[in-house]
N, C-alpha and C positions, 0 to 999 in steps of 0.2 A: 504493500500500500504506500509506503514511504516514497518509493521510486515513482509511482504514478502521480502522487501529489506534487512532487518536485517537477516532474515533466509538465504537468498542467500549468504550474506557476511560471515555469520557464517560457512556455509557449504563449500563455494568455495574460501574464502580468497581473495588473490590478483586478481585471475582470475575473481572472481565474481565482484569485484570493477571495473575492467577494462571493463567488459561486460556491467555492469549497467551504467557506465558513457558514454560509446559509445551510448547506447540506449537513455540516458538522453539528449544527444546532438541532436539526431534525433527527439525525442519526448519530448519537453520542460516541459510538465506537470509532468514528473518524476523528483522529487526534488533532485538536487545534494547536497543540504545541509544535507539531511539525510545520503546519501551515504558517503560523505566525513567526516562529523563530527563523525559518528559511526565508520568509518574506523580509524579515529584518536583515538577514545576511545579504539578500539581494540588493539592499539599499547601499551596500558598500562597493558594488561594482557595476551598477546600472544607474539609469536616471531616475529610478524609483526613490522615494524618500520615506522616512519613518512616519511622518504625518499622513502621507497619502495611503500607505499600507494600513495604518491603524484606522483611517477613515473608512476605506472600503471594507475592512474587516468588520467594523461596527455596523455598516449598512447591511452586510451579509448576516450579522447576528440578529439584527432587527427583523429582517425578512424571515429568517428561520423561526424566530420567536413568535412572529405574527401567525405563522402556519400552525404552530403548536397551541397558541392561544385560541385559534379557531376550533381546533380539535377539542380543547377544554370546554368551549362554549356548547359544543354538541353533546358532551358528556354531562348532562344535567344531573343534579342531585337525585331527581325522581328516577331517572334511568338507572343510576348506580344503586339506589335503594332497592329497586326491583331485583338487581343482581344479588344484593345482600340477602334477599329472601330465599336464595337458593340454599339447599340443605348443607352444602359444603361450607359455606361461609357461616352458617348457623352453628355448625360443629366447632368452628374456630373461635366462636364467641362474638362475632359481629352481629349488630342489630340495626334495624332500620334507621334509628335516629343518629347513628354514628356519622353518617355522611353529612347531615345538617350541622352537626357540631364541628366537624372538620372545616366545612365551608365557612361557618361563622368565625372560626379561629383565623382562617386565611383572610377573611374580610377585614379583620382587626389588625393582623400582623403582616399581611401580604406584601405591603409596599417595601418593608425592610427585607423580607424574604427574597423578593425579586432583586433588590439592589445588591445584597451581599451574596445571594445565590449565584449570581453571574460569575463569581470568582471561584466557585467550587466545582471541580470536575463532576460530570454526570448531572448534578443538581442544576448546573448553569443552563442546561438544555430543558430538563423536565419541569423546572419551576414554572414555565409558561402554561402548562396544562392546568394546574390548580388555579392559576390566575384567571384563566378563561372560565373555569367552573364557578369561581366565586364572583364572576362578572366585575372584576376590578376595572375601574374606569380605563377605557382603552388608551386614552392619551397619556394618563399617568403611567400606565403599564409601559408604553413606548418610552416615556421619559426615563423611568427607572432602569429599563432594559438598556437604553442608550448609555446612561451614566455608568452602570456596572460593567457593560461590555467594553466601553472605552478604556476603563481602568485596566481590565484584563488584557485587552489587545495592545495598548501602549506598553504595558509591562513586558509582554513576551516579545513584541517586535523590537523594543529597545534592547532587550537582553540579547536577542539574535544578532542585532547590528553590532553590539559591543563585543560579542564573542567572535564575530567574523568567521574565519575558516573553521573554527571550533564550535560552530553553532549546534552541531549534533549533541554536544554535551548537555545542552539545555533539555533535550528530550529525556535523557537519563534522569536528571534531577526532578523533572516534572512528572516522570513516570513514578518515581518514588513518592512524590507528593500525592499523585492520584491514587496509588495503592494504599497509602496511609489513610487518605480520605475515605476511600471505599470501605476499608476495614473498620474505620471509626463509625461510618454511617450504618454499616451492617450490624455492628455491635449495638449501636443506639436503637436501631429498629427492633432488634431481638429483645432488648431490655424493655422498650416501650410496650411491645406486644405482650411480654410476660406479665408486666404490671397491669396492663389492660385486661388480660385474661384472668389474673388473680382477683381483680375488682369485680369482674363479672361473676366469678364463682362465689365470691363472698356475698354479693347482692342476691344471687339466686338461692344461696344457703339461708339467707334471712327471710 
């Protein structure tokens, strides 16, 4: 995948970066570290510059986020609550009102989640879906997405430019960051689920 990404950027420049980042937002397995750090490296030997690479990357981020926001709008709480009525989810301890509670939480804290989530691997893409579900004001969603994405994009592009020919080292360190983040998120999700399940069992026991 790395070779393909590099070839696209070499051939298409700014447009290639914009398209790749848009796709990366929709399909998280596409690594933004490679796209942005290599884009930064290209500013050292082409007429591309850091501001331009960061700008088109942010445009791509917004386009991808808009697509996922639209998907979130289609996943209404009512539809998800019907899904939770399925026997499997009932066995796991989920109930109909849980979706409404989650949406209300996101309505209250969603703006911060969008802003800071844009700098966290995997979350930076998927955060747009609950934003759509909670019907966060679209223009505020775009604003926070743009701010968070700009911070992330400028950081990686600048590091790639600074590293120069050693830009690939950026991938190694950000892979470590991604792995630690995924591990932490996984552990948190398991802990939250166990606490949630325990409360359900205690409530049913009473």
